C-alpha positions in Angstrom: 99.8 134.3 106.3 98.0 136.3 105.1 100.4 136.7 102.3 100.2 133.3 100.7 97.5 132.8 98.3 94.8 130.2 99.2 95.9 127.7 96.4 99.2 125.6 95.9 102.5 127.9 94.9 103.8 126.8 91.9 105.9 129.5 90.7 109.3 130.3 93.0 108.9 134.1 92.4 105.5 133.9 93.8 107.1 131.6 97.2 110.4 133.8 97.5 107.9 137.2 97.7 105.7 135.2 100.3 108.7 134.0 102.3 110.3 137.7 101.7 106.9 138.9 103.5 107.1 136.9 106.7 110.9 137.3 107.1 111.5 138.8 110.2 108.0 138.8 111.5 108.0 138.7 115.5 103.9 138.7 116.1 102.2 135.9 117.7 101.7 132.4 116.0 98.4 130.8 116.6 98.3 126.9 116.2 94.8 124.8 116.1 94.6 121.2 117.2 91.5 119.7 116.0 90.7 115.9 116.5 88.8 114.5 113.7 87.8 111.0 112.9 87.4 108.9 110.0 86.2 105.6 109.1 88.8 103.2 107.6 88.4 103.1 103.5 85.6 100.4 102.5 87.3 96.9 101.2 87.5 96.3 97.3 85.6 94.1 95.7 86.7 92.4 92.4 85.3 95.3 90.1 87.0 97.7 92.0 90.4 96.0 92.8 90.4 95.2 88.9 89.8 99.0 88.1 92.5 100.4 90.5 95.2 97.4 89.1 94.0 98.6 85.6 94.8 102.2 86.3 97.9 101.8 88.4 99.4 99.1 87.1 98.2 98.4 83.6 96.8 95.0 84.2 93.9 93.6 82.2 90.9 92.3 84.5 92.1 88.5 84.0 95.6 89.2 85.4 94.2 90.7 88.4 91.8 88.2 89.1 94.8 85.5 88.8 96.6 87.1 91.3 93.8 87.5 93.5 93.1 83.8 93.1 96.3 82.9 94.1 96.8 85.1 97.0 93.8 83.2 98.6 94.3 79.4 97.0 98.4 79.7 96.7 101.1 79.0 98.8 100.9 81.5 101.2 96.6 80.6 101.0 94.6 83.3 102.5 96.7 86.4 102.7 93.6 88.1 100.9 89.4 87.1 101.4 88.1 85.1 98.2 87.6 88.4 95.5 84.6 88.5 95.0 81.7 91.0 93.3 79.8 93.0 95.3 76.3 91.8 95.6 73.0 94.1 96.7 70.1 91.9 98.0 66.8 93.4 97.6 
């Protein structure tokens, strides 16, 4: 749609103007299909898991560690791998 802006449209009047410009268009549409491969995200180490849970749930680091340890040692046992901090050997 050459009438659409490249940024996200946030105003209703702007969206309606674009829709009105496209209304009744009879020309050809093109579709481009591309195959892209993306590696899965890296697993969390303990510090990144603590940071994520702190920002998403407001948990302190100690609570994240306690929950992670319960998922490893608890009744379901080994629901997750043991929560470790990532180490570099070098």
